[in-house]
C-alpha positions in Angstrom: 86.7 98.5 142.8 89.1 95.7 142.0 86.4 93.6 140.3 85.5 97.2 138.5 89.0 97.2 137.0 89.0 93.5 136.5 85.6 94.6 134.2 87.1 97.1 132.7 90.3 95.2 131.2 88.2 92.5 130.5 86.1 94.8 128.3 89.3 96.5 126.9 90.8 93.3 125.8 87.7 91.9 124.0 87.6 95.3 122.0 91.1 95.1 121.4 90.5 91.5 120.2 87.3 92.9 118.2 89.4 95.4 116.5 92.0 92.7 115.4 89.7 90.4 113.5 88.3 93.1 111.2 91.1 94.9 108.6 89.8 98.8 107.9 88.9 98.4 104.1 85.8 96.3 104.0 84.7 93.6 101.8 82.7 94.8 99.0 84.8 97.8 98.7 87.5 98.5 95.8 90.9 97.7 96.3 93.1 100.8 95.9 95.8 100.3 92.1 98.6 99.8 93.2 102.6 99.2 91.7 105.3 98.2 93.7 108.9 96.7 93.4 109.4 93.3 94.5 111.0 90.2 94.0 110.2 86.7 92.9 112.5 83.8 93.9 115.1 86.6 94.9 114.8 88.4 91.0 113.6 91.9 91.1 110.7 93.0 89.2 107.3 95.6 89.9 104.6 93.8 90.9 100.8 95.3 89.1 97.9 94.8 91.0 96.0 95.5 88.0 97.8 93.2 85.8 97.8 90.6 88.4 94.1 91.1 88.4 93.9 90.1 84.8 94.6 86.7 85.4 92.5 86.2 88.3 91.6 86.7 91.7 94.4 88.0 94.0 95.4 87.2 97.1 97.3 90.1 99.1 98.6 89.9 102.3 100.7 92.4 104.2 102.9 91.5 106.9 104.7 93.7 109.2 108.6 92.4 108.4 110.7 90.3 106.5 112.9 87.4 108.2 110.5 88.4 111.7 109.1 85.2 113.2 105.5 85.5 112.3 106.4 86.8 109.1 108.7 83.9 108.2 105.9 81.2 109.6 103.5 83.2 107.3 105.6 83.2 104.5 106.1 79.1 105.3 102.3 78.8 104.9 102.1 81.2 101.9 104.6 79.1 99.9 103.3 75.8 100.8 99.8 76.7 99.7 100.6 78.9 96.5 100.1 76.0 94.0 96.8 75.2 95.1 96.2 78.9 94.7 97.3 78.9 91.7 95.3 76.1 90.6 92.1 77.9 91.4 93.3 80.5 89.0 94.7 82.9 92.3 97.5 85.1 92.3 99.8 85.3 95.8 101.1 88.7 96.5 103.3 89.6 99.8 104.0 93.3 101.0 105.7 94.8 103.6 106.9 98.2 105.0 109.7 96.0 107.3 112.7 95.1 106.4 112.3 96.5 102.5 115.7 96.2 101.3 115.5 92.3 102.2 112.5 91.6 99.6 114.7 89.4 97.2 116.3 86.9 99.7 113.1 86.8 101.8 111.2 85.9 98.4 114.3 83.1 97.7 114.7 81.9 101.0 111.0 82.3 103.4 108.9 82.3 100.5 110.5 79.6 98.8 110.5 81.1 95.2 106.6 80.4 95.0 105.1 84.0 95.1 106.0 87.6 94.5 107.1 89.7 97.6 106.7 93.7 97.2 108.7 96.1 99.7 106.4 99.3 100.3 109.0 101.7 101.9 107.3 103.7 104.3 103.9 102.2 104.4 102.5 103.8 101.5 100.2 101.3 100.0 99.5 100.0 103.7 98.1 103.5 104.1 95.5 103.2 101.3 94.4 99.5 102.6 94.0 100.7 105.7 96.3 98.1 107.3 99.6 100.0 109.5 100.6 99.8 112.7 103.2 101.1 114.8 106.2 99.6 116.3 110.2 100.4 117.4 108.9 104.2 116.0 108.6 103.0 112.7 104.9 102.8 110.4 104.5 98.8 109.2 102.3 97.0 107.8 100.1 95.0 110.2 99.3 91.4 109.3 96.3 92.0 106.8 95.0 89.6 104.2 92.9 90.2 101.1 91.0 88.4 98.6 90.5 90.6 95.5 88.3 90.0 92.5 89.1 90.7 88.8 86.9 93.5 89.3 88.9 95.1 92.1 86.1 94.2 94.9 87.3 93.0 97.4 86.2 89.6 98.6 87.5 89.2 102.4 89.2 91.4 104.3 91.0 90.1 107.6 93.2 91.9 110.1 95.0 89.4 112.9 98.5 89.2 114.3 98.7 85.6 114.4 99.6 84.4 111.2 98.1 80.9 111.7 95.0 81.3 109.9 95.4 83.5 107.4 96.2 80.8 104.6 92.9 78.9 105.6 90.7 82.1 105.3 92.0 83.4 102.2 91.6 79.8 100.9 88.0 79.8 102.0 87.8 82.9 100.0 89.3 82.1 96.7 87.7 78.7 96.7 84.0 80.4 97.0 84.9 82.8 93.9 86.1 80.1 92.0 83.0 77.8 93.1 81.0 80.7 92.0 82.7 81.6 88.8 83.6 78.5 87.0 
């Protein structure tokens, strides 16, 4: 009996790890268009996906909450990589449904004035991108990264609560796109 429970537990754990490795909107699907209020370098602005795509691919990453540990780690890593993304013609934007009243400060401090952070009150845009989670009774955006081509097609869809691999995976997708379109 204990062996059967162990096998079931391991199977459940494996299924959970598979579920967190893929975002709900698959590669090749059309990215939902949106406009959100946000900030760049602490200055309020309106971010428009459609306008950003006119400049090139967009690295859209959803994160649970400004100033939480994992989200701060991820913001620092994206800030360090933003110049490299820009050299490849890509725009980086972070979107959060958590601590939406703090995106101005988060864009300045943790994103180091490098990229826009947009507020998604009520996780409405996260819902369109099928990247929501429940935490402490609140609906937040799950940690999901997308790379979106200028035509609105999703080139990369990656969900993992660990912030570490998001920059590497999005950079690989942007480089692939840049190489194919240079």
